[in-house]
N, C-alpha and C positions, 0 to 999 in steps of 0.2 A: 463548449467546443466540440467539434465533431470527432468521432472515433475513426480509427484507421480502417479503411475498407479492404476487402480481400484483394481487389485490383491494385490498390496502393501498396499493399504488402508485397505482392509479386514484383511490382516495379522496384521496390527497395531492395529485394533480394537480387534482382538482376543488376542493379547499380553498384551495390557494394558488399554483397555477401551478408553473412550472419552478423558480423560486427556492426555493419551499418544499420541493420535492422534493430539490433540491440540498442544502439545509440538513439535511434528515432523513437523506439518504444519508451526508453527512459525519459527522453525529452517530453513525450506526450504525457507520461504518467505524472511528472512533477507539476504539470499545469492543472491537474484535476483537483477537485475539492477533496480534502482529507476527511476520511470517515474513520471513526474510532470503534473498535470492538470493546464493548463494556461488559464485563462479567456480571453474573447475577449476584448481587450482594445478599439479597433475601431470597432463598430458593422457594419455589412454589410448594404447595402442600403435596404430600406423598412423593417427595423428591427422592429418587433412588439412582445415584449415578451409575450409568451403564446398563440399567435395567429398564426394559420397555414394558408398558402396561397397555392393555386394550380395553376401550370403553365402547359399549354399544349405544347407538342413538339412531335418529332418523334423518335421512338425507332430505334437504329442502331445496335442491336445485331444480326440481320440477314437482308436479303434484302426484307422482306415482306412489310416494310413501315408502320407498325402499329402506330397509334396515341396513345400517352400515356399522362397521367396526373401525374405530380410529386408534391408530398406534400412537402412544404418548411416550416420549422419552425426555427426561430432564424438564418435565412440565410443558413441553412443546409438542404440538401435533405434527407428526412426521409423515403419516401415510393413511389413506382411507381405502378400505376394502369393503366388500359386501358382508353382511352378517349372515353366517351360514345357517343359523336357525330361524331366520326370518322368512316366512312363506312367500313374500313378494320377491326379494332379491336373491335368496338362497345362496348367499356367498358371493354374488357378483355385483359389479357396478358398471355404469357407463362412463363415458368421458366426462360428462358433466359432474357425476358423483365424485370422480377422482379430483376434479378441479375445485372441490370445496375448500381445499387449503388455500387456493388463490383468493377466495372470498375472505377467509379468516385473516390472512396476512397481506391483504391488498393495501398498497401504499396510499390509495385514494379514499380509504375509509374515513367517515366523519368521526372524529375522536372526542368531541366535547360539544355540549349544547351551543347552538349558534342562533343569532338573531340578525335579521336583515339590516344592513347598514347603508343601503342605497336604494336605487329604484328597483321595484319588484321585478324579478327576472334577470337582474344584472349579474347575479352570482356574487355580489358583494356582501359578505357576512362578517360578523365579529363575535368573539367568544362571549358566553354568558354562563353564569353558574346554574346548576340544576335547581337550586332553591328559587332563583329569580324566574327561570323559565317555567317551572311548574306553578309558581304563584301567579304569573301572568295568565297562563291558560286557565288555571283553576278559578281565578277571580272572574274571568269573562264567562265561563260556563256557569258558575254559581249565580251571577247576576241574571243570566238568561233563565235559569230555573226559578229564581225568586219572582221574576216578572212573567212567569208562565209562557216564556218564549223559547223553551228548549227545542221546539220543533224547528227552530232556525239553526240547529246544530246538525251537521251531517258527518257521518263516518264512512269513508270509502277505503276499502282494503283490497289487496289481492286475494287469491283464493286461500281461505283459512278454514281449518277443520279442528276438531277436538276441543279441548278445554279453552284454548285461546279464543275460539269462535264463541264459546259460551260466555266467557268473561266479557268480550266486547258487547255481546247482546245484553248481558245483565247490566253493564255500565250505562249503556244508552237507555235501557228501560228505566233504571233508577233516576237517570237524568230527566227523563220525560220525553225522549225523542225516539220515534220508531224508524228513523232514517239511517239505518245501518245497511250498507250494501257492499257486495264484493264484485270486483270486475277483474277478469282474467281473460285475455285474448284467446288463450288455449282452452277455455272451459267448453266442454262438448254440449252446448245448449241444445242444438238440434237433436243430438243423440238422446239426451235426457227427455226432451219433449216427445220424440217419436216412441221411445220405450214406454212412456206413460200411456200413449195411445195403444201401442201394440201389446204390452204386457201388464199394464195396470199398476206399475210401480215407478216411483221416482228414483229408486236406487239402481245404479248401474249393475247389470248382471255380470257374471263371470263368463267370459268367452273362452271356452275350453279348447284352445288351439292345440294343446298338448295331445289330446286324445282324438282330435279330428283326423279324418282321412282325406278330406277335400275342403280347402279353405278358399272361398270366393270373396275377395276383398274389393270393395268399391271405394278406392281412394284412401283407405286406411293404411298409413305407413307404420304398421305395427312393429317393425324392426327398427324404426328410427325415431319417431316422435309421437305415435298414437297411444295415448292414455298411460300405458305402463310398458315401455319398450324393453326394459331389462327382463321383466317376467315373460313377456311375449317372445323374446329371443330364446330364452330357455325352453319355452314350450315349442317353439319352431324347431329347435334342435332335436327335441324328442319326437316330434312329428316326422322328421326326416330320418332319424337313425335310432330312435328309442326302442323299437321293437323289431326283432329279427324277422326278415322276410317281408316287412311292410314298410313302404315309403310313401308318406302322404303327399298329395299333390296340392300346389298352390297356384292360384291365378290372380293377377293384379290388374284392375281396370282403372286407368287414370290417364290424363292427357300428357303428363311428363313423367318419365320413369324415376321412381324414388328408389331408395335402398331396398325396400321390400319388393318393388317391381324387378330390380336387378337380380334378386334372389329367387324369384318365382319361376315356375315351369313355363308360364305363359304371361306375357304382358300385352294387354289389349288397350290401345289408345282410342277409346270412345270419344265422340264429340263432347266438349265440355258442356255441362248442364243437363246432359241426357242420361246420367247414370241411373236415376230412378226408373226412367222409361225402359232402359235395358233390363233392369231387374224384373220389371213387369212382363217383358217379352220372354224371359226365361221362365217366369211363373206360368205364363200362358202355355208354353210348351210342356211344362210338367203336368199341368192339369189336363190339357187336351190329350196327352199321351196316356192318360189313365194312371199316372204314377202317384196321384193323390186321391184317396178314397175316404176322406173325412166326412163327417156329417154335414159340413157346410160346403161340400164340393160344388153343389149347384150354384150357390151364391158366388163362389169364386169364379166359376165357369162363366157366369153372366158378366161379372165385373171385369174379367180379363178378355172378354170377347174382342174388344177393340185393339188389343195389344198383341197381335200375331207377330211372329218373328219377321215376316215380310214387311209389315208396316213399320215395326220398330227399327228394322235395319236401315230403312231410308232416312230416319232421323238421327240415329246414333252412329251411322257409318260403320257399323259392325255387321258383317254378312249374316244372312239368315241361317246359313249352314253353321256358322260359328255359334250363334245363339242356340240352335237346336243341339249342337254338340255339348255346350255347357250345361244345358238342361239335362241331357242324358247322363253326363258324368255326375252332376250334382244329385240327381235322383237315384242313381245306382250306387253311390258311395255308402259305406256302412255308417259313417258319421260325417255328415256335411255341415259346414258352418259358413254363413254369410255375414259379413260385417261391413260397416260403412264409416267413413271419416274423411278428413282432408277436404279437398275441393268439392267432393260429392255431397258433403254436409255443410257447405258454405255458399249455397246459391239462394236465390229468392224462393226456391222450392225445397229448401234443405230438409225440413221435417217430412214432407211428402216423399222425398227420395229415400230417406232412412226407413220410413214405414214400409215402402216398397221392398227394400232389402230385407227388413224384418219378416215380411210376408213369406219370403223364401224359407226362412227357418220354420215358420208355422207349417208350410206345405211339406217341408222335408220331415216334419215330425221329430225335430231334435230338441225341443224345449224341455229343459230339466233332465237331459240325458248326457252321459259322457261324450265328449267331442262336440257338444252343441252349446246351447245357451243355458247356463245354470244360474238360478236366481239367488242372490245374496239376501241375507236377513235384512228386514227393515231397520233394525238397530243391532248391528254387529257388536257394539259396545254400548250397553244399555243407557249410559248417561250422556252419550255423545250428542252434541248439538247439531242441528241440521245446518247446512251451508245456506248462504243467502245470495245467490248470484243475481247481479243487477241486470246482466245482459246488455246488449247495445241500447235497447230502448230505455232501460233504466238510466244509463249514462246520459242519453239524450234528455231525459226528464230532469236529471240533475243539472245539466248544462242550462236548460231553460229556466230552472229555479235560480241559478246563479245570475243569469242575465237579467232576471226580473228583480234582483235584490232580495230574494227570499232566504238567502243563506248568509248568516253572520259569521259562523265558525265552521270551517271545513277541516276535519282531521283526516289525513291521508296516511295510510300505512301499507308499505310493501306493494305499491301500485304506481304505475307510470303512465297514466292515460294520455298525457301530453304527447308521448311518443307513440303509444299503441292505438291511437284513434286516427281516422282520416282527418286531414287538416280542415276540411270544410265542415266538420262538426263544430269547430270554433271553441273547443274546450279551453284552450289556453287563454283566449280572449275573455271568456266568461269568468275566469279566475280573477280578473282584475276587479270584478264587482264584489268580491268577498272581503270583508274587513279584516278577518284574521284567518290565515291559512297555517296550519300546524302539520309538519311532516314528521312522521316516525319512520326513520330511514337509516340505513347503514352507509348509503352512498349518495353522492350529489348528482342525481339524474335530472332529466328535464323537468319533471314535476316538482321534485324537491327544491330546485332552484327558484321556483315561484313562491316558496313559502316565506312567511314572516318569521316563524320560529322553526328550528330543526331540533328535534329531540332524538339524539343518535341511539340506535338500537344495537343490541348484541347481534352477532351472527348466530345461526342455528347451532353452531358448535360451542356456543357460550351460554345457551339458554335452556330453561326447563319448558317442557311441553309434552303433548301427546298427539296421537293421530290415529284415525281409522282409515285405512287405505280405501280409495274409491277409484276403480271398482275393487271389491273385496276379492277373496281367493276361493270363494265357495263355502267357507265356514267362518264362524265368528272370530275376529282377530282385532287386536288393538296394539299399537306401538307406543313406547315411551321415549321421550327425548330428555337427555340430561346433558349438562355442560361437561365437555370433555377437557376443557382448559378453563382457567380463570379468565375473566374479561381482560383483554389487552389494553383497553383504553377506558376513558371516563364515560362509559355507555351503560345502558340498562336494557333489559329485555322488554319487549312490547307489553307483556303482562304486568311487569313491575311498574312500568310507566302508568298504565291504567289504574292500578291499585294506588299509586302515589297521587294521581289526580283525584281519585275518590276521597282520599284523606284531605287533600287541599280543599275540596268543595265542602265536605263533611260539616262540622259545626252544628248549627241548628237545622241543617237540611237533612232529610231522610235518604241519604245516599251512602251511608256507611257500608263498607264491605269488610267482613270480619277477618279476612286473610291479610297477613302482613307482607307476604311475598308470593311470587308465582309458584315457588316450590311448595309452600304450604297449601296453596289452592289445588295444585295437582295431587298432592298426597291426600287431601281431604276428599276429593272426588274419587280417587282410586280406592280409598277406604270405603266409600259408599258402595262401589262395585264389589269390593271384597265382602261386605256385609250381605249383599244380595246373593252372592255365590255361596256364602256360608249358610244362609237360610234355605238354599236349594240342596243342602246336604253335602257341601264341599268345604267343610270346616277346616280352617288353617289359621295359624297365628298371622295377624296382618303384617307384622314386621317381617316375618319369613316370606310372605307373599310379595311384599313390596321389594325386599332385597332380591328375590328371585326374578321379579319383573325387571328390575334395574340391570341385573347381570345379563339376562337374556335379551333385553331390549324389546321384548314383545310378549304378549299374552294371547293365547288362542285356544280354541277347542276343535282340533281336527276331528272330523267324523260327526260333529254336532249338526243338528238340523239347520240347514241354511235358509229355511223359510220357503214357503210355496209361492205360487203366483196365481193371480186371478186374471186370466186373459179376457179382455173385453170382447164384446160381440164382434163378429166378422163384419157386420154392417158399419160399425163405427170405424173400424180399421180401413175399410174400403173407402169410406167418405173422406179420409185424410190423405188419400193419394190421388185426388182429383186434378192436381196440377203437377204432373211429373216432369215438366221441362222448365228450366230456369230462364228468367228474363234478364237481359244484360243492359247496363247503362251504356249509351253510345250506339249510334247506328252503324251497321256493318259497312256501309259505303264510306263513311268518314273515319271509322275506327275498325280496320279490317282484322285486327288480331285480338285474341282474348288474353288478358293479363292473368297469369297464374302465379300469385305469390305463394311461397311454400315455406313451412317451418323447416329449420335445419336441426340436425342432431346435436349441434353445438350451442347455438344461440337461442333456439326456440323462438319466442316472440321478442327477442332482444335482450332478455335479462342476463344472458351469459356473455355479452359482448365486452364487458369490462374485465374479463379474466384472460390473462395472456396465454395460458395453456390452450384455451379454446380458440383464441385468435390464430394461434400457430398450427392448429390441427387441420390438416387438409380435408376439404369437403369429400365425403366418400364417393361421390359420383363424378366430380369434375377435377378433384385434386387441387382446387384453388384455395389459397390461404389469404387471410386479411380481407380486403375490400369487397365490393359488390360487383355483380355482373348480370347481364341479361342473356338468357339462353335462347338461341334461335335454331330451328331446323336448318341443316346445311342447304337444302333446296331453297328455302325462304331467303337465307342470307345471300346465296348466289344470285337469285332473282333481283335482289335489291343492291347488289354490289357491295355487300358488307363482309368484312373480314374480321378475324379475331383481333380484339383490341381497339376497333373503331368505336369512338365514343358516340353514343346514341342519345337522342332526346326521345323519351318515351312519354307520350302525352295521353291523358285520359280526359273525359269531359270536365274533370275537377282539378287537374294539376299536371305538373311535369317533373320528371327526374332525369338525371344524366348519369349514364353508366356505360362501361365498355361492353362490347358484344363478345359472346362466346358461342361458337357453333357447337351444337350438342345433338347427336343423331337420334337420341331416344326421346323425341318430343314431336308433337304434331306440327305440321307446317303452319297451321293457323293459330298457334299459341306462342306467346313470349313469356318465359318464366323468370322470376327473380326471387332470390332467397331473402327471407325476412331476418332481421337482426342487426344489420348495420344502419348507418345513417344517423347516429346519435350526435346531438349538438353538445351534450354534456356527458355525464357518466364516466368521468375519469380519463386518464391519459391513454388507456389502451383502446377505448371505444370512441372517444371524441373525434368528430370531423373525419370519419372513415366511412366511405361508401354512401349508399342512399337507402332510404326507407320506402319500400313499395306501398306500405299501408297508407302513407300520406296521400297517394293519388287514387286510392280506391274510392269509388263512388259511395255515397251514403245511402245504400240500399239495405232493406231489412227483410228477413224472412218473417212474415207476419205471424206464423204459428209459434215461433220460438222467441221473437223479439230480438234476434241476434243479427249482427252485421253479416251481410252477404258479401264477404270479401273476395269471393271467386266469381263475381258477376259484373265485372267491369271490362269494357273493350278499350283498346288503346291503338294509337298509331305511332310509328317510329320514324325518325329522321336522322340521317348522318349529320354530324356537326363539322366534320373535316378534321377533328382532333383525333389523336391516337394515344392510347394508354396501355402499357404493358400489363397483362394480367399475370400475377404471380402464381405459378403452379409448381407442384413437386414431382410430376410424372415425366418431365423431360419432353422429348419429341418422338414421334413415331418414324422419323426419317433418318437415314444414315448420313445426311449432310454431304453427299458426294464421296464419302470415304469407302463405300462398298465393303463394309466390314464383313457382311454376310454375302460374299460373292457367290454367284451360281457355279455349280460344279461343271467343269468342262469334260469333253470326251476323254481327255487324258488322265482324269482322276484328280 
């Protein structure tokens, strides 16, 4: 039954006063389902009525690895704040971190093991016991191992670090399969590949925004979504106000203004796909003006000869005077820093563009210096396992293997590729060829609903684990995750599920793993770390070390050597910037606009859309809540006769989405922007059937150097449908609606 709207309430008041309203409300209430409040018969451990406790753990709402402190009262998690001693978060959190309670107490959580009871993908499941579920999966895996066919087993996860990554790798290795891959739409593949070329390391460096005096960002929304926004926001505050008499300057280059762009001193809307070319134009001006006198100056002078500001200006649509000005300011600043991300790192030239931006740091001489690029240790926590990003090419290879019938068992953990991949990849269709799909998941998302068996996982607030922040903070650091509450439902942590499957397979097969629980595994690995520290002259009782680590939630060595860097030759760097302009799918005559999908500070790649707090949080740039929208420059909208709320068909060479229009002045006229995160077909009551997913119409183009999806390299056309849809915003209107509240002052005062 529908609830009373505000309009109805006002009508009732006008009709009969308070008494009438009371009667109506009573009539409404007695028709609703009765819900009972049941007291706790058996209180949780450490129950202290009226007394709050705080437990430190690690946020898992994105990959930044922020430390958090969770307030527990009567055994229930009540509030999440930043861990003040954690070097990443330093006592702060973002909106996603605060919304972790929505994940823990979400009514759509999967509460018990399930098996498919209908056609695959129909969402029809029935409950099954843990014993039967584990036996089903274990027997299939055991048979494949006996038959030497374990290579037909694939494990696909989201981004996983620390000991869980190590446990997954060990399990697959003992099983006899090397097909363990991670897929995360937000993984900075181009940045990693470019840094390998530029700096000779696979580990992300620490971008020292805090001590910089001039930050030149090519598309990196470091205050909203880029890598570690909480830490970067703290650093930004210090850059602006941290030192008396000094205020750092920031410049943002991007086709659509982000939160970082709105906070910058200058926002420069360069033509999409030319960000790397613009960086080379700035580098040319730096070298030609004599601001760089390194031993490889002649090499750079030759390589940059073709990228004069005048020539670059014609292609980027940024004036040569502005390019020269940026070069002067960048070269003259005491601590200049250039970074790249977002659309600038998502074209067919992604790696080349980021290498070009990295070249600015080399020419500025800020490598390894405060306010510049500081290199993290190769192994900040000595036993930490390396991540295994599949990249878009890896997912395409998996899709091809599934289509060919080469995958018999697919294990999926904390990943939703059905949603996060373009539809023309045909990943969902390929899943139909896999005999057994097993999902380790907390929520019924689009990929989970394709599973034959669902093994429900604890949330991160109920699980043991650890983490090495990536990027680090310039010195060795590791975080520890601990359950802050007992599991609410009949669920297990992903680590405990893997250990249980190993015991199921066990028997005569050499796949035994000596740990009974994930907690034992974490303690064992941290004991090894303790022993290494002890041999290095830092003797301490392990139990004291373990207890201190749990209480603090983090272990680190501030001031320790963060590791050097071996910068490759200039010639190899120059060779990687040979294609500084992105290629776009769709001809400009047929598809006149560039599609600019962008991550939001609330949903990221869609993972936060099932949390009601985030759905209700206004977008910081448009103040829109709930659904999706397409942003157009007012001049473009006027030319096409489009007004706010007009429903548009946005078509690419590979698909079409329908969304309402929203005029937005801080966007280039040749660009249409759409937020990523909505458009779920499943994923619970808060996310399902709300808005549209722009990823689904992105063309299947790849940056060849990184193997990643070029999601910012698709052209589109738009058409009015004649329909209208009101966009829900929280900022009201900028007009007085004829009331002249702010009337002009007349001559008589």
